[in-house]
C-alpha positions in Angstrom: -71.2 -33.5 -75.9 -74.2 -31.6 -77.1 -74.5 -27.8 -77.3 -78.2 -27.4 -76.7 -79.5 -24.9 -74.2 -80.5 -26.3 -70.8 -84.0 -25.7 -69.5 -84.6 -23.9 -66.2 -85.4 -27.2 -64.5 -82.1 -28.7 -65.6 -80.2 -25.6 -64.3 -82.1 -25.7 -61.0 -81.3 -29.3 -60.3 -77.6 -28.8 -60.3 -77.4 -26.8 -57.1 -79.9 -29.0 -55.5 -77.8 -32.1 -56.3 -74.7 -30.4 -55.0 -76.5 -29.4 -51.8 -77.7 -33.0 -51.3 -74.2 -34.3 -51.9 -72.7 -32.0 -49.3 -75.5 -32.6 -46.7 -75.3 -36.4 -47.0 -71.5 -36.3 -46.9 -71.6 -34.2 -43.7 -74.1 -36.6 -42.1 -72.0 -39.6 -43.1 -68.9 -38.0 -41.8 -70.5 -37.1 -38.5 -71.8 -40.7 -38.0 -68.5 -42.3 -38.9 -66.6 -39.8 -36.6 -68.9 -40.5 -33.7 -68.6 -44.2 -34.2 -64.8 -44.2 -34.2 -64.1 -41.5 -31.8 -67.1 -42.0 -29.5 -65.3 -44.4 -27.1 -62.8 -41.7 -26.3 -65.6 -39.5 -25.0 -67.3 -42.2 -23.0 -64.5 -44.1 -21.4 -61.3 -43.0 -19.7 -58.6 -44.2 -22.0 -54.9 -43.4 -22.1 -54.1 -40.1 -23.9 -52.4 -41.8 -26.8 -55.4 -44.0 -27.5 -57.8 -41.0 -27.2 -55.6 -39.0 -29.7 -55.4 -42.0 -32.0 -59.2 -42.5 -32.0 -59.8 -38.8 -32.7 -57.3 -38.6 -35.5 -58.4 -41.8 -37.1 -62.0 -40.9 -36.8 -61.5 -37.5 -38.4 -59.4 -38.9 -41.2 -61.7 -41.7 -42.0 -64.8 -39.4 -41.8 -63.1 -36.9 -44.1 -62.2 -39.5 -46.7 -65.6 -41.1 -46.7 -67.3 -37.7 -46.9 -65.2 -36.8 -50.0 -66.0 -40.2 -51.6 -69.7 -39.6 -50.9 -69.7 -36.2 -52.7 -67.8 -37.6 -55.7 -70.2 -40.6 -55.9 -73.4 -38.6 -55.7 -72.2 -36.0 -58.3 -70.8 -38.7 -60.6 -74.0 -40.6 -60.4 -76.0 -37.5 -61.2 -73.8 -36.7 -64.2 -74.1 -40.2 -65.5 -77.9 -40.2 -65.0 -78.3 -37.1 -67.3 
């Protein structure tokens, strides 16, 4: 690990990268949730199936969003 001072451009790119990671994770989570839980909104399904689709959609979307944030930030750190 080096102890050199970071330039202003290097300091500015960190919040931009964090913002990109969060925005792309939210988009991915919304698309995955809509894909999995969408049939519950369109069709009349039994309540147990609707609840299962909503819970599984939310959990898969949350996990994938977290993985996306970690992946983007890890790739950025490795790139530097």
